[in-house]
Each structure stands twice: as C-alpha cells, then as structure tokens.
Kinemage of the C-alpha trace (Angstrom):
@kinemage 1
@onewidth
@group {chain A} dominant
@subgroup {mainchain}
@vectorlist {calphas} color= white
{ca met a 1} P 51.216 124.127 -47.136
{ca thr a 2} L 49.886 126.879 -44.939
{ca his a 3} L 46.073 126.723 -45.242
{ca leu a 4} L 43.201 124.737 -46.760
{ca phe a 5} L 40.156 126.635 -48.008
{ca gly a 6} L 36.785 125.096 -48.833
{ca ser a 7} L 35.933 121.410 -48.963
{ca gly a 8} L 35.288 118.579 -51.398
{ca glu a 9} L 35.640 119.613 -55.040
{ca lys a 10} L 35.774 123.292 -54.077
{ca ile a 11} L 39.025 123.189 -52.127
{ca ser a 12} L 42.066 125.411 -52.579
{ca ile a 13} L 45.453 125.012 -50.942
{ca ala a 14} L 47.686 127.884 -49.835
{ca val a 15} L 51.402 127.134 -50.016
{ca lys a 16} L 54.595 129.096 -49.475
{ca phe a 17} L 57.832 128.260 -51.243
{ca glu a 18} L 61.222 129.555 -50.168
{ca gly a 19} L 62.106 132.682 -52.115
{ca met a 20} L 58.526 133.220 -53.333
{ca gly a 21} L 55.414 134.746 -51.871
{ca pro a 22} L 52.371 132.684 -50.916
{ca lys a 23} L 50.541 130.897 -53.747
{ca ile a 24} L 47.010 129.496 -53.960
{ca leu a 25} L 46.676 126.147 -55.748
{ca asp a 26} L 43.326 125.287 -57.322
{ca pro a 27} L 43.049 121.517 -57.951
{ca arg a 28} L 40.423 122.159 -60.663
{ca leu a 29} L 43.120 123.868 -62.759
{ca ala a 30} L 46.093 121.729 -61.741
{ca pro a 31} L 45.128 118.294 -60.370
{ca ile a 32} L 46.919 117.471 -57.125
{ca glu a 33} L 47.598 113.876 -56.159
{ca pro a 34} L 48.877 112.625 -52.791
{ca val a 35} L 52.375 111.185 -52.668
{ca glu a 36} L 53.969 108.808 -50.210
{ca arg a 37} L 55.312 110.704 -47.240
{ca pro a 38} L 59.081 110.248 -46.967
{ca trp a 39} L 58.836 110.768 -43.202
{ca ser a 40} L 56.434 107.846 -42.624
{ca gly a 41} L 57.137 106.381 -39.223
{ca arg a 42} L 59.015 109.488 -38.104
{ca ala a 43} L 57.876 112.840 -36.789
{ca asn a 44} L 56.075 114.887 -39.435
{ca pro a 45} L 58.320 117.874 -40.311
{ca leu a 46} L 55.253 119.922 -41.333
{ca gln a 47} L 53.811 119.959 -37.817
C-alpha cells in the first residue's frame, strides 16, 4: 500500500505489486476486508 485517497465510503487505496505498476483499488467495486497481521507483536514491515 502506498497511499490512501478519500475517506469513509469514498476511499481508494493505491498499491504497488512487484513486477507491476501502481494500481488503484476501489472498495466499492472489490470489497476489501482487513486480515490478521502476521507481524503482530513484531515491527511492522510496512513502516
């Protein structure tokens, strides 16, 4: 994840995957649900 745009129901998420260009995810088109963080209790690798 590189950026968050908007807020509430009008939020979009910018992500970058290895080998691909940046992508914008729109939760209205593809619902996104939180998952348990595998690094809980350890340093967050995304920071």
